[in-house]
All heavy atoms as TSV, in Angstrom:
chain	resi	resn	atom	element	x	y	z
A	1	MET	N	N	-1.915	-19.351	29.409
A	1	MET	CA	C	-2.046	-17.996	28.986
A	1	MET	C	C	-0.827	-17.186	29.439
A	1	MET	O	O	-0.347	-16.357	28.696
A	1	MET	CB	C	-3.312	-17.445	29.572
A	1	MET	CG	C	-4.092	-16.431	28.863
A	1	MET	SD	S	-4.341	-16.593	27.149
A	1	MET	CE	C	-5.914	-15.871	27.063
A	2	GLU	N	N	-0.381	-17.431	30.651
A	2	GLU	CA	C	0.765	-16.689	31.166
A	2	GLU	C	C	1.993	-16.920	30.292
A	2	GLU	O	O	2.721	-15.982	30.005
A	2	GLU	CB	C	1.068	-17.074	32.612
A	2	GLU	CG	C	0.083	-16.521	33.599
A	2	GLU	CD	C	0.417	-16.935	35.024
A	2	GLU	OE1	O	1.631	-17.071	35.334
A	2	GLU	OE2	O	-0.510	-17.103	35.817
A	3	TYR	N	N	2.206	-18.175	29.884
A	3	TYR	CA	C	3.387	-18.468	29.092
A	3	TYR	C	C	3.316	-17.778	27.721
A	3	TYR	O	O	4.320	-17.229	27.256
A	3	TYR	CB	C	3.554	-19.979	28.894
A	3	TYR	CG	C	4.718	-20.287	27.965
A	3	TYR	CD1	C	6.023	-20.172	28.409
A	3	TYR	CD2	C	4.491	-20.643	26.636
A	3	TYR	CE1	C	7.096	-20.435	27.562
A	3	TYR	CE2	C	5.558	-20.898	25.779
A	3	TYR	CZ	C	6.847	-20.782	26.249
A	3	TYR	OH	O	7.904	-21.033	25.397
A	4	ILE	N	N	2.171	-17.783	27.088
A	4	ILE	CA	C	2.023	-17.213	25.758
A	4	ILE	C	C	2.453	-15.743	25.730
A	4	ILE	O	O	3.102	-15.291	24.824
A	4	ILE	CB	C	0.582	-17.363	25.244
A	4	ILE	CG1	C	0.294	-18.847	24.972
A	4	ILE	CG2	C	0.344	-16.542	23.992
A	4	ILE	CD1	C	-1.144	-19.142	24.650
A	5	TYR	N	N	2.089	-15.013	26.773
A	5	TYR	CA	C	2.404	-13.572	26.816
A	5	TYR	C	C	3.662	-13.269	27.617
A	5	TYR	O	O	4.020	-12.101	27.758
A	5	TYR	CB	C	1.209	-12.784	27.336
A	5	TYR	CG	C	0.085	-12.800	26.318
A	5	TYR	CD1	C	-1.035	-13.599	26.508
A	5	TYR	CD2	C	0.168	-12.039	25.171
A	5	TYR	CE1	C	-2.036	-13.648	25.560
A	5	TYR	CE2	C	-0.837	-12.083	24.214
A	5	TYR	CZ	C	-1.941	-12.868	24.425
A	5	TYR	OH	O	-2.928	-12.912	23.473
A	6	SER	N	N	4.351	-14.310	28.102
A	6	SER	CA	C	5.637	-14.081	28.783
A	6	SER	C	C	6.709	-13.789	27.745
A	6	SER	O	O	6.515	-14.020	26.546
A	6	SER	CB	C	6.009	-15.316	29.600
A	6	SER	OG	O	6.401	-16.385	28.732
A	7	ASP	N	N	7.858	-13.304	28.187
A	7	ASP	CA	C	8.946	-13.066	27.261
A	7	ASP	C	C	9.371	-14.352	26.572
A	7	ASP	O	O	9.633	-14.391	25.386
A	7	ASP	CB	C	10.120	-12.429	27.986
A	7	ASP	CG	C	9.840	-10.997	28.423
A	7	ASP	OD1	O	8.852	-10.395	27.943
A	7	ASP	OD2	O	10.591	-10.480	29.251
A	8	ALA	N	N	9.419	-15.453	27.348
A	8	ALA	CA	C	9.817	-16.736	26.765
A	8	ALA	C	C	8.790	-17.185	25.719
A	8	ALA	O	O	9.176	-17.661	24.622
A	8	ALA	CB	C	9.943	-17.802	27.860
A	9	GLY	N	N	7.526	-17.047	26.001
A	9	GLY	CA	C	6.486	-17.419	25.044
A	9	GLY	C	C	6.513	-16.571	23.803
A	9	GLY	O	O	6.365	-17.056	22.677
A	10	GLN	N	N	6.715	-15.280	23.978
A	10	GLN	CA	C	6.771	-14.369	22.835
A	10	GLN	C	C	8.009	-14.627	21.975
A	10	GLN	O	O	7.951	-14.569	20.747
A	10	GLN	CB	C	6.757	-12.908	23.305
A	10	GLN	CG	C	5.439	-12.492	23.947
A	10	GLN	CD	C	4.321	-12.387	22.924
A	10	GLN	OE1	O	4.272	-11.428	22.186
A	10	GLN	NE2	N	3.433	-13.355	22.914
A	11	ASN	N	N	9.117	-14.985	22.607
A	11	ASN	CA	C	10.323	-15.357	21.851
A	11	ASN	C	C	10.103	-16.672	21.095
A	11	ASN	O	O	10.673	-16.863	20.014
A	11	ASN	CB	C	11.547	-15.435	22.769
A	11	ASN	CG	C	12.164	-14.078	22.987
A	11	ASN	OD1	O	12.274	-13.254	22.081
A	11	ASN	ND2	N	12.592	-13.817	24.213
A	12	ALA	N	N	9.280	-17.554	21.619
A	12	ALA	CA	C	8.969	-18.788	20.916
A	12	ALA	C	C	8.190	-18.469	19.630
A	12	ALA	O	O	8.458	-19.076	18.580
A	12	ALA	CB	C	8.157	-19.737	21.804
A	13	TRP	N	N	7.243	-17.534	19.699
A	13	TRP	CA	C	6.538	-17.114	18.490
A	13	TRP	C	C	7.546	-16.552	17.480
A	13	TRP	O	O	7.459	-16.827	16.291
A	13	TRP	CB	C	5.525	-16.000	18.811
A	13	TRP	CG	C	4.247	-16.473	19.423
A	13	TRP	CD1	C	3.890	-16.386	20.727
A	13	TRP	CD2	C	3.165	-17.135	18.753
A	13	TRP	NE1	N	2.653	-16.939	20.919
A	13	TRP	CE2	C	2.187	-17.411	19.714
A	13	TRP	CE3	C	2.941	-17.492	17.439
A	13	TRP	CZ2	C	0.979	-18.016	19.407
A	13	TRP	CZ3	C	1.742	-18.120	17.129
A	13	TRP	CH2	C	0.789	-18.364	18.108
A	14	LEU	N	N	8.466	-15.748	17.976
A	14	LEU	CA	C	9.464	-15.131	17.114
A	14	LEU	C	C	10.334	-16.184	16.432
A	14	LEU	O	O	10.631	-16.076	15.240
A	14	LEU	CB	C	10.337	-14.183	17.958
A	14	LEU	CG	C	11.321	-13.294	17.218
A	14	LEU	CD1	C	10.624	-12.437	16.178
A	14	LEU	CD2	C	12.035	-12.407	18.235
A	15	LYS	N	N	10.696	-17.226	17.139
A	15	LYS	CA	C	11.492	-18.304	16.550
A	15	LYS	C	C	10.701	-19.068	15.487
A	15	LYS	O	O	11.262	-19.725	14.634
A	15	LYS	CB	C	11.985	-19.261	17.632
A	15	LYS	CG	C	13.076	-18.616	18.475
A	15	LYS	CD	C	13.514	-19.519	19.620
A	15	LYS	CE	C	14.511	-18.773	20.471
A	15	LYS	NZ	N	14.865	-19.530	21.682
A	16	GLY	N	N	9.340	-18.968	15.565
A	16	GLY	CA	C	8.460	-19.578	14.559
A	16	GLY	C	C	8.167	-18.620	13.411
A	16	GLY	O	O	7.248	-18.819	12.667
A	17	PHE	N	N	8.951	-17.539	13.300
A	17	PHE	CA	C	8.849	-16.548	12.234
A	17	PHE	C	C	7.568	-15.724	12.288
A	17	PHE	O	O	7.055	-15.279	11.271
A	17	PHE	CB	C	9.018	-17.195	10.852
A	17	PHE	CG	C	10.307	-17.959	10.723
A	17	PHE	CD1	C	10.328	-19.326	10.727
A	17	PHE	CD2	C	11.513	-17.260	10.631
A	17	PHE	CE1	C	11.508	-20.028	10.617
A	17	PHE	CE2	C	12.713	-17.952	10.526
A	17	PHE	CZ	C	12.707	-19.346	10.516
A	18	ALA	N	N	7.064	-15.485	13.507
A	18	ALA	CA	C	5.895	-14.619	13.692
A	18	ALA	C	C	6.294	-13.509	14.652
A	18	ALA	O	O	6.944	-13.752	15.659
A	18	ALA	CB	C	4.734	-15.427	14.277
A	19	LEU	N	N	5.929	-12.295	14.310
A	19	LEU	CA	C	6.269	-11.185	15.187
A	19	LEU	C	C	5.423	-11.249	16.444
A	19	LEU	O	O	4.202	-11.359	16.365
A	19	LEU	CB	C	6.024	-9.845	14.460
A	19	LEU	CG	C	7.028	-9.521	13.352
A	19	LEU	CD1	C	6.599	-8.255	12.646
A	19	LEU	CD2	C	8.422	-9.392	13.892
A	20	PRO	N	N	6.042	-11.187	17.597
A	20	PRO	CA	C	5.275	-11.245	18.852
A	20	PRO	C	C	4.501	-9.942	19.074
A	20	PRO	O	O	4.931	-8.860	18.668
A	20	PRO	CB	C	6.349	-11.437	19.923
A	20	PRO	CG	C	7.623	-10.965	19.330
A	20	PRO	CD	C	7.482	-11.137	17.836
A	21	VAL	N	N	3.372	-10.069	19.732
A	21	VAL	CA	C	2.527	-8.908	20.013
A	21	VAL	C	C	3.240	-7.933	20.944
A	21	VAL	O	O	3.023	-6.739	20.905
A	21	VAL	CB	C	1.158	-9.373	20.563
A	21	VAL	CG1	C	1.280	-9.932	21.957
A	21	VAL	CG2	C	0.160	-8.234	20.540
A	22	ARG	N	N	4.150	-8.423	21.753
A	22	ARG	CA	C	4.856	-7.591	22.724
A	22	ARG	C	C	6.243	-7.168	22.215
A	22	ARG	O	O	7.131	-6.855	23.009
A	22	ARG	CB	C	5.005	-8.345	24.041
A	22	ARG	CG	C	3.660	-8.659	24.696
A	22	ARG	CD	C	3.772	-9.272	26.075
A	22	ARG	NE	N	4.671	-8.523	26.921
A	22	ARG	CZ	C	5.879	-8.968	27.309
A	22	ARG	NH1	N	6.305	-10.162	27.018
A	22	ARG	NH2	N	6.656	-8.215	28.090
A	23	LEU	N	N	6.449	-7.139	20.919
A	23	LEU	CA	C	7.742	-6.865	20.315
A	23	LEU	C	C	8.360	-5.559	20.854
A	23	LEU	O	O	9.491	-5.563	21.334
A	23	LEU	CB	C	7.622	-6.802	18.795
A	23	LEU	CG	C	8.904	-6.480	18.029
A	23	LEU	CD1	C	9.857	-7.657	18.107
A	23	LEU	CD2	C	8.581	-6.153	16.600
A	24	ALA	N	N	7.650	-4.460	20.779
A	24	ALA	CA	C	8.198	-3.166	21.198
A	24	ALA	C	C	8.563	-3.167	22.682
A	24	ALA	O	O	9.639	-2.673	23.073
A	24	ALA	CB	C	7.200	-2.052	20.901
A	25	ALA	N	N	7.711	-3.730	23.519
A	25	ALA	CA	C	7.986	-3.777	24.951
A	25	ALA	C	C	9.210	-4.628	25.253
A	25	ALA	O	O	10.021	-4.278	26.124
A	25	ALA	CB	C	6.772	-4.295	25.713
A	26	MET	N	N	9.352	-5.723	24.545
A	26	MET	CA	C	10.488	-6.608	24.771
A	26	MET	C	C	11.788	-5.974	24.252
A	26	MET	O	O	12.842	-6.135	24.865
A	26	MET	CB	C	10.240	-7.972	24.096
A	26	MET	CG	C	9.144	-8.738	24.796
A	26	MET	SD	S	8.639	-10.226	23.913
A	26	MET	CE	C	10.144	-11.186	23.940
A	27	GLN	N	N	11.719	-5.218	23.156
A	27	GLN	CA	C	12.900	-4.502	22.676
A	27	GLN	C	C	13.350	-3.486	23.727
A	27	GLN	O	O	14.511	-3.376	24.034
A	27	GLN	CB	C	12.618	-3.799	21.353
A	27	GLN	CG	C	12.581	-4.745	20.166
A	27	GLN	CD	C	12.189	-4.050	18.908
A	27	GLN	OE1	O	11.256	-3.261	18.876
A	27	GLN	NE2	N	12.857	-4.382	17.814
A	28	LYS	N	N	12.394	-2.762	24.281
A	28	LYS	CA	C	12.681	-1.758	25.292
A	28	LYS	C	C	13.285	-2.382	26.544
A	28	LYS	O	O	14.207	-1.846	27.140
A	28	LYS	CB	C	11.412	-0.987	25.646
A	28	LYS	CG	C	11.630	0.176	26.576
A	28	LYS	CD	C	10.326	0.942	26.789
A	28	LYS	CE	C	10.546	2.101	27.748
A	28	LYS	NZ	N	9.313	2.853	27.980
A	29	ALA	N	N	12.773	-3.551	26.923
A	29	ALA	CA	C	13.246	-4.247	28.139
A	29	ALA	C	C	14.529	-5.030	27.913
A	29	ALA	O	O	15.167	-5.488	28.854
A	29	ALA	CB	C	12.152	-5.164	28.673
A	30	GLY	N	N	14.889	-5.226	26.642
A	30	GLY	CA	C	16.102	-5.994	26.331
A	30	GLY	C	C	15.912	-7.497	26.455
A	30	GLY	O	O	16.873	-8.234	26.600
A	31	THR	N	N	14.669	-7.982	26.369
A	31	THR	CA	C	14.389	-9.397	26.526
A	31	THR	C	C	14.077	-10.106	25.204
A	31	THR	O	O	13.792	-11.283	25.196
A	31	THR	CB	C	13.206	-9.619	27.500
A	31	THR	OG1	O	12.078	-8.896	26.999
A	31	THR	CG2	C	13.548	-9.135	28.894
A	32	LEU	N	N	14.155	-9.377	24.107
A	32	LEU	CA	C	13.846	-9.929	22.795
A	32	LEU	C	C	15.044	-10.740	22.292
A	32	LEU	O	O	16.191	-10.360	22.445
A	32	LEU	CB	C	13.569	-8.777	21.818
A	32	LEU	CG	C	13.085	-9.157	20.438
A	32	LEU	CD1	C	11.655	-9.670	20.510
A	32	LEU	CD2	C	13.150	-7.981	19.523
A	33	ASP	N	N	14.747	-11.880	21.651
A	33	ASP	CA	C	15.792	-12.716	21.051
A	33	ASP	C	C	16.202	-12.043	19.742
A	33	ASP	O	O	15.542	-12.181	18.715
A	33	ASP	CB	C	15.261	-14.127	20.801
A	33	ASP	CG	C	16.292	-15.072	20.255
A	33	ASP	OD1	O	17.258	-14.618	19.606
A	33	ASP	OD2	O	16.129	-16.295	20.448
A	34	ALA	N	N	17.303	-11.301	19.775
A	34	ALA	CA	C	17.764	-10.525	18.617
A	34	ALA	C	C	18.102	-11.410	17.431
A	34	ALA	O	O	17.847	-11.030	16.286
A	34	ALA	CB	C	18.941	-9.649	19.004
A	35	ALA	N	N	18.667	-12.579	17.668
A	35	ALA	CA	C	19.022	-13.482	16.572
A	35	ALA	C	C	17.758	-13.959	15.865
A	35	ALA	O	O	17.723	-14.060	14.631
A	35	ALA	CB	C	19.845	-14.652	17.100
A	36	ALA	N	N	16.718	-14.282	16.616
A	36	ALA	CA	C	15.476	-14.741	16.006
A	36	ALA	C	C	14.810	-13.615	15.213
A	36	ALA	O	O	14.265	-13.842	14.146
A	36	ALA	CB	C	14.509	-15.282	17.081
A	37	LEU	N	N	14.875	-12.394	15.731
A	37	LEU	CA	C	14.323	-11.240	15.020
A	37	LEU	C	C	15.086	-11.010	13.723
A	37	LEU	O	O	14.482	-10.718	12.685
A	37	LEU	CB	C	14.343	-9.996	15.896
A	37	LEU	CG	C	13.737	-8.736	15.267
A	37	LEU	CD1	C	12.250	-8.957	14.924
A	37	LEU	CD2	C	13.904	-7.563	16.204
A	38	ALA	N	N	16.377	-11.147	13.736
A	38	ALA	CA	C	17.188	-10.948	12.547
A	38	ALA	C	C	16.914	-11.994	11.464
A	38	ALA	O	O	17.162	-11.743	10.291
A	38	ALA	CB	C	18.681	-10.947	12.906
A	39	ALA	N	N	16.391	-13.162	11.857
A	39	ALA	CA	C	16.132	-14.244	10.917
A	39	ALA	C	C	14.844	-14.066	10.119
A	39	ALA	O	O	14.613	-14.805	9.167
A	39	ALA	CB	C	16.091	-15.581	11.670
A	40	ILE	N	N	14.006	-13.105	10.479
A	40	ILE	CA	C	12.773	-12.914	9.752
A	40	ILE	C	C	12.797	-11.553	9.023
A	40	ILE	O	O	13.538	-10.657	9.388
A	40	ILE	CB	C	11.520	-12.998	10.662
A	40	ILE	CG1	C	11.528	-11.885	11.721
A	40	ILE	CG2	C	11.437	-14.340	11.315
A	40	ILE	CD1	C	10.245	-11.841	12.527
A	41	ASN	N	N	11.965	-11.455	8.022
A	41	ASN	CA	C	11.862	-10.199	7.302
A	41	ASN	C	C	11.024	-9.205	8.120
A	41	ASN	O	O	10.030	-9.605	8.705
A	41	ASN	CB	C	11.190	-10.402	5.940
A	41	ASN	CG	C	12.024	-11.253	5.026
A	41	ASN	OD1	O	13.248	-11.178	5.063
A	41	ASN	ND2	N	11.392	-12.062	4.197
A	42	PRO	N	N	11.430	-7.967	8.141
A	42	PRO	CA	C	10.638	-6.980	8.872
A	42	PRO	C	C	9.304	-6.738	8.156
A	42	PRO	O	O	9.218	-6.925	6.950
A	42	PRO	CB	C	11.504	-5.716	8.851
A	42	PRO	CG	C	12.388	-5.876	7.647
A	42	PRO	CD	C	12.602	-7.359	7.508
A	43	PRO	N	N	8.266	-6.340	8.894
A	43	PRO	CA	C	6.998	-6.078	8.250
A	43	PRO	C	C	7.157	-4.908	7.268
A	43	PRO	O	O	7.884	-3.964	7.529
A	43	PRO	CB	C	6.053	-5.720	9.407
A	43	PRO	CG	C	6.946	-5.441	10.560
A	43	PRO	CD	C	8.239	-6.106	10.327
A	44	THR	N	N	6.453	-4.983	6.153
A	44	THR	CA	C	6.545	-3.937	5.148
A	44	THR	C	C	5.373	-2.992	5.196
A	44	THR	O	O	5.344	-1.983	4.487
A	44	THR	CB	C	6.637	-4.548	3.749
A	44	THR	OG1	O	5.497	-5.395	3.534
A	44	THR	CG2	C	7.923	-5.376	3.590
A	45	ALA	N	N	4.369	-3.306	5.984
A	45	ALA	CA	C	3.172	-2.468	6.100
A	45	ALA	C	C	2.570	-2.695	7.487
A	45	ALA	O	O	2.820	-3.712	8.137
A	45	ALA	CB	C	2.166	-2.842	5.035
A	46	PRO	N	N	1.773	-1.753	7.956
A	46	PRO	CA	C	1.099	-1.965	9.246
A	46	PRO	C	C	0.098	-3.127	9.139
A	46	PRO	O	O	-0.377	-3.445	8.057
A	46	PRO	CB	C	0.395	-0.647	9.515
A	46	PRO	CG	C	0.317	0.069	8.195
A	46	PRO	CD	C	1.428	-0.485	7.354
A	47	PRO	N	N	-0.230	-3.755	10.279
A	47	PRO	CA	C	-1.179	-4.849	10.237
A	47	PRO	C	C	-2.583	-4.374	9.800
A	47	PRO	O	O	-2.938	-3.220	9.991
A	47	PRO	CB	C	-1.226	-5.356	11.692
A	47	PRO	CG	C	-0.628	-4.284	12.504
A	47	PRO	CD	C	0.239	-3.459	11.619
A	48	VAL	N	N	-3.306	-5.256	9.172
A	48	VAL	CA	C	-4.663	-4.960	8.702
A	48	VAL	C	C	-5.627	-5.019	9.887
A	48	VAL	O	O	-5.610	-5.999	10.629
A	48	VAL	CB	C	-5.106	-5.947	7.605
A	48	VAL	CG1	C	-6.541	-5.717	7.212
A	48	VAL	CG2	C	-4.177	-5.842	6.397
A	49	GLN	N	N	-6.393	-3.997	10.045
A	49	GLN	CA	C	-7.416	-3.968	11.099
A	49	GLN	C	C	-8.768	-3.900	10.426
A	49	GLN	O	O	-9.088	-2.929	9.725
A	49	GLN	CB	C	-7.231	-2.719	11.985
A	49	GLN	CG	C	-5.919	-2.670	12.707
A	49	GLN	CD	C	-5.862	-3.636	13.870
A	49	GLN	OE1	O	-6.844	-3.913	14.515
A	49	GLN	NE2	N	-4.699	-4.173	14.142
A	50	LEU	N	N	-9.577	-4.932	10.579
A	50	LEU	CA	C	-10.908	-4.941	9.983
A	50	LEU	C	C	-11.852	-3.978	10.713
A	50	LEU	O	O	-11.774	-3.848	11.930
A	50	LEU	CB	C	-11.517	-6.351	10.038
A	50	LEU	CG	C	-10.813	-7.451	9.273
A	50	LEU	CD1	C	-11.548	-8.768	9.455
A	50	LEU	CD2	C	-10.691	-7.105	7.813
A	51	THR	N	N	-12.726	-3.356	9.946
A	51	THR	CA	C	-13.788	-2.565	10.564
A	51	THR	C	C	-14.822	-3.541	11.116
A	51	THR	O	O	-14.825	-4.730	10.756
A	51	THR	CB	C	-14.457	-1.639	9.545
A	51	THR	OG1	O	-15.117	-2.439	8.545
A	51	THR	CG2	C	-13.444	-0.697	8.883
A	52	GLN	N	N	-15.716	-3.054	11.942
A	52	GLN	CA	C	-16.770	-3.923	12.475
A	52	GLN	C	C	-17.631	-4.471	11.345
A	52	GLN	O	O	-18.016	-5.635	11.337
A	52	GLN	CB	C	-17.631	-3.208	13.518
A	52	GLN	CG	C	-18.591	-4.115	14.252
A	52	GLN	CD	C	-17.887	-5.242	14.983
A	52	GLN	OE1	O	-17.004	-5.004	15.774
A	52	GLN	NE2	N	-18.289	-6.480	14.756
A	53	ALA	N	N	-17.929	-3.640	10.357
A	53	ALA	CA	C	-18.741	-4.088	9.215
A	53	ALA	C	C	-18.032	-5.206	8.440
A	53	ALA	O	O	-18.669	-6.174	8.020
A	53	ALA	CB	C	-19.054	-2.916	8.294
A	54	GLN	N	N	-16.730	-5.074	8.243
A	54	GLN	CA	C	-15.969	-6.107	7.557
A	54	GLN	C	C	-15.938	-7.399	8.350
A	54	GLN	O	O	-16.081	-8.509	7.797
A	54	GLN	CB	C	-14.544	-5.631	7.283
A	54	GLN	CG	C	-14.464	-4.535	6.231
A	54	GLN	CD	C	-13.073	-3.933	6.163
A	54	GLN	OE1	O	-12.410	-3.744	7.196
A	54	GLN	NE2	N	-12.626	-3.612	4.961
A	55	ALA	N	N	-15.760	-7.291	9.660
A	55	ALA	CA	C	-15.755	-8.483	10.502
A	55	ALA	C	C	-17.118	-9.156	10.504
A	55	ALA	O	O	-17.210	-10.387	10.456
A	55	ALA	CB	C	-15.355	-8.097	11.931
A	56	ASP	N	N	-18.183	-8.375	10.540
A	56	ASP	CA	C	-19.548	-8.946	10.502
A	56	ASP	C	C	-19.793	-9.673	9.158
A	56	ASP	O	O	-20.370	-10.744	9.125
A	56	ASP	CB	C	-20.583	-7.861	10.706
A	56	ASP	CG	C	-20.565	-7.281	12.113
A	56	ASP	OD1	O	-20.002	-7.913	13.026
A	56	ASP	OD2	O	-21.136	-6.177	12.290
A	57	LYS	N	N	-19.316	-9.069	8.066
A	57	LYS	CA	C	-19.501	-9.681	6.752
A	57	LYS	C	C	-18.717	-10.988	6.667
A	57	LYS	O	O	-19.204	-11.982	6.116
A	57	LYS	CB	C	-19.039	-8.705	5.668
A	57	LYS	CG	C	-19.328	-9.176	4.262
A	57	LYS	CD	C	-18.971	-8.096	3.253
A	57	LYS	CE	C	-19.249	-8.581	1.835
A	57	LYS	NZ	N	-18.919	-7.560	0.846
A	58	ALA	N	N	-17.509	-11.001	7.193
A	58	ALA	CA	C	-16.698	-12.232	7.192
A	58	ALA	C	C	-17.357	-13.315	8.037
A	58	ALA	O	O	-17.394	-14.492	7.631
A	58	ALA	CB	C	-15.303	-11.941	7.695
A	59	THR	N	N	-17.882	-12.929	9.172
A	59	THR	CA	C	-18.577	-13.898	10.043
A	59	THR	C	C	-19.790	-14.483	9.336
A	59	THR	O	O	-20.013	-15.700	9.384
A	59	THR	CB	C	-18.987	-13.233	11.366
A	59	THR	OG1	O	-17.806	-12.793	12.037
A	59	THR	CG2	C	-19.747	-14.206	12.251
A	60	ALA	N	N	-20.548	-13.644	8.666
A	60	ALA	CA	C	-21.738	-14.123	7.940
A	60	ALA	C	C	-21.323	-15.080	6.826
A	60	ALA	O	O	-21.965	-16.128	6.631
A	60	ALA	CB	C	-22.526	-12.949	7.383
A	61	TYR	N	N	-20.257	-14.763	6.112
A	61	TYR	CA	C	-19.788	-15.637	5.038
A	61	TYR	C	C	-19.354	-16.984	5.584
A	61	TYR	O	O	-19.731	-18.038	5.054
A	61	TYR	CB	C	-18.634	-14.990	4.280
A	61	TYR	CG	C	-18.078	-15.890	3.217
A	61	TYR	CD1	C	-18.659	-15.965	1.965
A	61	TYR	CD2	C	-16.978	-16.726	3.497
A	61	TYR	CE1	C	-18.177	-16.834	0.995
A	61	TYR	CE2	C	-16.485	-17.583	2.536
A	61	TYR	CZ	C	-17.084	-17.639	1.289
A	61	TYR	OH	O	-16.596	-18.502	0.339
A	62	LEU	N	N	-18.553	-16.966	6.636
A	62	LEU	CA	C	-18.081	-18.229	7.202
A	62	LEU	C	C	-19.217	-19.061	7.784
A	62	LEU	O	O	-19.246	-20.287	7.653
A	62	LEU	CB	C	-17.031	-17.963	8.288
A	62	LEU	CG	C	-15.671	-17.469	7.757
A	62	LEU	CD1	C	-14.776	-17.114	8.927
A	62	LEU	CD2	C	-15.034	-18.478	6.845
A	63	THR	N	N	-20.174	-18.398	8.410
A	63	THR	CA	C	-21.329	-19.112	8.956
A	63	THR	C	C	-22.093	-19.832	7.845
A	63	THR	O	O	-22.527	-20.950	8.023
A	63	THR	CB	C	-22.248	-18.129	9.698
A	63	THR	OG1	O	-21.526	-17.513	10.752
A	63	THR	CG2	C	-23.457	-18.833	10.279
A	64	ALA	N	N	-22.232	-19.171	6.718
A	64	ALA	CA	C	-22.997	-19.758	5.609
A	64	ALA	C	C	-22.218	-20.789	4.819
A	64	ALA	O	O	-22.798	-21.693	4.242
A	64	ALA	CB	C	-23.463	-18.633	4.662
A	65	ASN	N	N	-20.878	-20.668	4.789
A	65	ASN	CA	C	-20.107	-21.491	3.877
A	65	ASN	C	C	-19.127	-22.472	4.500
A	65	ASN	O	O	-18.604	-23.325	3.803
A	65	ASN	CB	C	-19.329	-20.570	2.919
A	65	ASN	CG	C	-20.256	-19.780	2.042
A	65	ASN	OD1	O	-20.872	-20.349	1.140
A	65	ASN	ND2	N	-20.402	-18.505	2.316
A	66	TRP	N	N	-18.851	-22.353	5.758
A	66	TRP	CA	C	-17.894	-23.255	6.381
A	66	TRP	C	C	-18.603	-24.087	7.425
A	66	TRP	O	O	-18.717	-23.732	8.570
A	66	TRP	CB	C	-16.763	-22.457	7.014
A	66	TRP	CG	C	-15.524	-23.255	7.303
A	66	TRP	CD1	C	-15.375	-24.600	7.213
A	66	TRP	CD2	C	-14.277	-22.725	7.738
A	66	TRP	NE1	N	-14.109	-24.959	7.572
A	66	TRP	CE2	C	-13.401	-23.839	7.897
A	66	TRP	CE3	C	-13.799	-21.479	8.013
A	66	TRP	CZ2	C	-12.109	-23.683	8.325
A	66	TRP	CZ3	C	-12.514	-21.342	8.426
A	66	TRP	CH2	C	-11.674	-22.443	8.572
A	67	LYS	N	N	-19.076	-25.218	6.977
A	67	LYS	CA	C	-19.978	-26.051	7.794
A	67	LYS	C	C	-19.232	-26.867	8.867
A	67	LYS	O	O	-19.850	-27.497	9.714
A	67	LYS	CB	C	-20.749	-27.023	6.898
A	67	LYS	CG	C	-21.572	-26.335	5.846
A	67	LYS	CD	C	-22.614	-25.408	6.444
A	67	LYS	CE	C	-23.405	-24.750	5.344
A	67	LYS	NZ	N	-24.334	-23.772	5.814
A	68	PHE	N	N	-17.921	-26.838	8.871
A	68	PHE	CA	C	-17.173	-27.665	9.811
A	68	PHE	C	C	-16.850	-26.987	11.112
A	68	PHE	O	O	-16.253	-27.573	11.998
A	68	PHE	CB	C	-15.883	-28.160	9.156
A	68	PHE	CG	C	-16.136	-28.969	7.944
A	68	PHE	CD1	C	-15.880	-28.469	6.674
A	68	PHE	CD2	C	-16.671	-30.250	8.045
A	68	PHE	CE1	C	-16.137	-29.228	5.541
A	68	PHE	CE2	C	-16.928	-31.009	6.901
A	68	PHE	CZ	C	-16.654	-30.501	5.659
A	69	ILE	N	N	-17.185	-25.705	11.251
A	69	ILE	CA	C	-16.909	-24.992	12.487
A	69	ILE	C	C	-18.177	-24.330	13.004
A	69	ILE	O	O	-19.120	-24.095	12.270
A	69	ILE	CB	C	-15.822	-23.926	12.326
A	69	ILE	CG1	C	-16.251	-22.859	11.324
A	69	ILE	CG2	C	-14.490	-24.531	11.896
A	69	ILE	CD1	C	-15.351	-21.640	11.325
A	70	ALA	N	N	-18.175	-24.014	14.269
A	70	ALA	CA	C	-19.296	-23.281	14.859
A	70	ALA	C	C	-18.755	-21.896	15.259
A	70	ALA	O	O	-17.825	-21.788	16.010
A	70	ALA	CB	C	-19.816	-24.007	16.083
A	71	ILE	N	N	-19.343	-20.864	14.709
A	71	ILE	CA	C	-18.953	-19.497	15.029
A	71	ILE	C	C	-19.891	-18.959	16.082
A	71	ILE	O	O	-21.095	-19.015	15.926
A	71	ILE	CB	C	-18.967	-18.603	13.765
A	71	ILE	CG1	C	-17.975	-19.146	12.727
A	71	ILE	CG2	C	-18.647	-17.160	14.124
A	71	ILE	CD1	C	-17.999	-18.414	11.420
A	72	LYS	N	N	-19.306	-18.469	17.143
A	72	LYS	CA	C	-20.125	-17.966	18.242
A	72	LYS	C	C	-19.856	-16.503	18.443
A	72	LYS	O	O	-18.835	-15.984	18.280
A	72	LYS	CB	C	-19.816	-18.729	19.523
A	72	LYS	CG	C	-20.170	-20.187	19.385
A	72	LYS	CD	C	-19.844	-20.956	20.621
A	72	LYS	CE	C	-20.174	-22.403	20.347
A	72	LYS	NZ	N	-19.949	-23.281	21.379
């Protein structure tokens, strides 16, 4: 867990073309891999945040239709 949220771990996500959750903090601290950031397209919209009702509906759907996983 420590590695995932460390600067090195977050830069690894960035090298995999995923924006790290700590992007703003790393930019401020100067620890962001600028070359890796330049290699990906910037986000064009804010991230989608599901409401609790939407999350509950998705959980119910997956529980009923995706028999290969256990949702807890």
